[in-house]
N, C-alpha and C positions, 0 to 999 in steps of 0.2 A: 421391294419396298424400301431395304434398309438402303437402296440406293436414290430412290424416290425421296425420301427425306433427306439425302444428302444433299440432293441437289438444290431443293428448294429453299433450304438456308443458305445455300450458296447465290439463288438467286435473287433472293432478297437481298444480299450484303453487294451486288451488283446493283441491283435496283438503288440502292441505299446510298451507294457513291456515286450513281448519277444527278439522285435526288441531291446529294451532297456539294454536286457540281454547281445545280443550279441556283442552287442557296448562296454559291458563293457566290454569284452576280449579283446578286443584291448588293446597292450602291450602301457604303458602310462609311464613304468619307465626302464632303462637298469643299469645297475652298471656293473664298470669297476677300475682296479686300477694297477697300476706300476708305472713308470718312473716319477720323477719330473721334469728332462729335460726339456718335454714339456708341464708343466701344466700351465705355462701362456697361450699357444696358445689354449688347450683342454679345460679352462676356460671360453675359448673365443666362439671356437666353439659349445664347447655344452650349453651355455646361446644363442645361435644365433639358434640353434637346437629346441630347445625347444622351439623358440618365434613362428620360423615355424611349427612345429610339434607337437608342445604340448607333446612332450616326451622328459620326465624328464631324463637325466643322470648324476649318482652318480656317481663321480672319486675320487678314493683314491689317491691320491697322496703319496704313501709311499714308492717309491724305485721300480725299474726293478726287483729284486731278489725278491721282495713280493710280486709284480702284476704277475709272474710266477710261485709264490706258490699256491696263491688264484685260477688261473686258471686252476693248475693242482689239486686241491681241488673241482675244480670247486661251488666255492663261489661268481664267478662272471659271468658277461657275455663275457668277454675282460680282457687280461692282456698287460699291456703295456710295454714296453722296449728300452733300447738305442742300446742294443747289441741281436742280433738274439742268438736263445736255439743254446746252443754247445751240441754235443752229448750225452752226459751224461743227459743234461735236456731234451734231446729230446726223450730220452729211457724212461724217469721217467715220463712223459707226457701221458704214455700207449695208445694213438693212434695219428693221424698225425695231428698237429697245422701250418694252415698257416700264412702267416709275409705280413701283406700289411705297406709298409714307406708310414708315412703321412706329414713327412717334413723333412729337413736339417736342423739342429744346429752345434752351433762351441760349444767347450769348453774352454775358455780362463780361462788365469791365472792374477788374481788378487792381490790387496796387499794392503798396509796401510801405507805408510811411510809419515814425513813432508812433505806436499806439494804435495803429489800424482804426480810426475813428470813423464812424459811418457817416459817408460823404453823398452830397445831393449833385447831382451834374445836369446841365444842358444840353439840347445839342452842341449850342454856338459854342459851350467848353468842350467838349469833346473833336467837334471840328476845328476847334486853334488847339489844342495838343495833337490832333494825330497830322495837321499842317505844320506844325512847327512853330506857330504864333507865340501860343503859350509855351513859357517851357519851364517856366517855378512854381513849385507847386502854393508857393504864397502870391501868385498871381490875383491881380484885383479879381476878377472875374471870379473866381474860385473862391474865393473867402468872401465874395457879398452873397452867392448861395450856401454859405455854410457859415451864418453868422454866427461867434461865439467858440467855432472850434480852429485850435492853433493848428495852425497849417507852418509847415519848413522850409528856412531860403535855403530853398535847394532845388538843384535840377531836377526833371521829370525825364524820366529814361523810356522811351514808349519800347514796348516791346511788340513784334507781329509776327506772325507766320511766316517761315523761310521757304515754304513748301505747295503746290498745288492745293489748294484748301477751300471746301466749302464754308467752314468757320469765316474765311475772309471774304468770300462769296457774298454770303447771309452780313455781315459787319459793313463792308464797303456800299454794300447797296443802300444800308439805311442812313450813310454820312453821305452817301451822294445825294439823296433825296432830302437830308434835313440840313445841310452845310453847303451852302454856297463857296465858301472859303476853299473847304477841304475836295469838292467838283472843279474847282476852277484849278487844282492842281492834280486831281485824278477825274476824269471827265467821265469815266467809266468802270463800272463794280468788275471784280470778275474774283477768279479761283488768287489770281497772283497779278499783283499790281506793282507799281514802282512806287514803294511809300516814300513821303517826304523827309520822312524823317522816323530814327529809330535801330533798332537792330532785330535781327530774325532768330525764331527756335522752331522747330522743327515739331509740327502736331502740338495738339492742345496740350498734352503731356508737357513739349518742350519747353512751349509759352509759359505754363503755370510754374513749372521748377524756376523757370530764369526770376519768374517776378518773385515768387516766393524767397531765392537766394539774394536779391540785390536788393538795398532798401534805395526807396526815391523808385523803384520801376510800375509802370502801368503798362496793362496790356487788355487784350481780348482773351477768353475762352470760354466754352461751353457749360452752362451752369453747374454740370455733375462735379467737371476736376474743381472750381473755386470749393463747391461744397466736401471734395473727397480730402482737400488739403487744407479747411478750416479757414480757407482766404477770405477778406472783408471785401465786399459789393457794393459799386455806387448804386443808390435810386437813380433811377432816369426818369427826366422828362418826358412825357408820351407828348402826341398829338391834342389832345386833350388841356395840355397845359395841366396834368396830374405828375406829382413822383410819386414814382413806383415802383417798388424790390419786385425781382425774381420772384415768382412764386408759382406751383403747380396752377393755382387759381387765375393769375395774372397772363400766363402765357397761354390756357385755355383761352382766356378772354379775346384774344389777337385771334382765334382761331373759328371763334362760332360764327361762320360763313358758309356760303355755297360753295361749294365747290367744281370747278369745270373735270371733262368726262379723265383727262389725262392726267389729273393732278397735280398737274404743273402749273404753282401757284406760288406768289409772293408775300408773306403775311408781315413783314416791317410796316411799322409806324401805322400801326391802326389808330381808327377815332373812338374807339369803344373806350368810353371812361376809366375804367380799370385795366385796360390792356398793357402790359409790358410793350416796349416800343422794339425789341430785339430778339425775334422769334420765328422758326421756320419747321418745316417738316422737314422729318430727312427721309431718303426713299433707297431701297432696293432697287440694281436696273439690274437685266436678263432679257436677252435677246426673244421676242415676240415668236421666231420660228426656231425652236433649239435644235433641230437637223444643221448642224453643222460639224467640220472637223470629224473629232473618233466620238464625238457626241452618240449617246445611245438612249434611247424611251426612256429607259429605266432613269437612267440619271437623270434627264428631263424632269420624270412625273417627282423624285426625290427634291429638286430644287422648290416646284410649284407648290410638293406638299410642306418645305420646310417652311417657305416665306407664308402660305394661308396659316400655319401656327403662329408663326410671330405676331399677325396681323388680329389672331381671334386669342388663344390660351395663351399666348406669350405676352397679351397685355396685362397679363396679372404685375409683371416684373416692373412697369413703366414708374409708376408713381413712386413708389421705397427709394430709386433711383434719381428720382427729382428729373424726367421726362414725363410729360404731358401724354394720357394714352388717345388713341384716336376716336374721333365722333364714330357715331354712328354712321354718318355721311360718308366720312372716309375710308371707314372699313367696306362698306358695300361700293366706294369708286374701286379698292385694291380688290376686291372681287371679281370683278367685272373684269379689269385688266388680265389676272392671273387667268380666268376663263376665255380670255381671248389666247392664251397662249398654246403652241402646235407641236407637234412633230412628223414631220412631212407633212404638213396638210391637215393633220386630225387635231384636235381636242386634246389636249393633254390630260385635262380634267373632265372625263364626261358626268361624275359626279361631284361636290360638295363631299371633300377630304372630312374625314373622322378624326 
């Protein structure tokens, strides 16, 4: 009997070791790369998710173009982009990719002039600045929109993104829509364009830093970066003719619309009276069929669980960081897309995650 009691603990240790091995296969680390536009929000979300689940998410804020390339190369578990895949990019991915929106954001015009007064800018002014025909801060067109404001007789140094950028795709889509002058020089919006004027900086972080450190500079960044750096933001004239500041309310007004099932939609230049004119969803991208390379069913489920959490519980962090929360319609579309994800042809989500 003594031997039996010795063997049973020994057997328990063996079984425990086997159980430990199995537990060790649980996914505790995921990787993603892409958009700098939502990086402040994603940093918060991923930190909270790690606390909740002990799953660490390594996210590289390298720009939407870089994120798409890394997903295509299958070196990350998910990509992130502020612009949905175009026809060529979709073809290059080699397999179906789903888009899941995570938040709404705004691209703002920020600047550095003495006193940093609150400025108003129309589509004509922005098109002129980024085309190079408006060169000085005290240009008559800027002065006319900002009566009573003292503007310096100083050159405008335009700052734009130097990397493949969803923020650039959003901003150039807007300019092409509202400025014939700009469209004549840059006929097609995109993540990378040949800018008529200006200097480049990498990431929203780089553009914000360049503007903040250079008197006379002006450029475009995501709202959160301007807020975090206490930078001034111009009120922009929208399609309804109203000057609107970027805010949670004005961003939400632009997205109060029906969505296509794939969520691929541009929100710029909304006709809503109170809408801020340069807004967009930002998306996470994953392959619809997750069985590829060395990927596992456990990894596939971990990725889908993360994104499901982001569009549900994770939404509580959006507004504090100046990102718009998803509408019920956007959440429902994201759910449908996530439920379409498979591993070896079988749905990854049999039921809604908790």
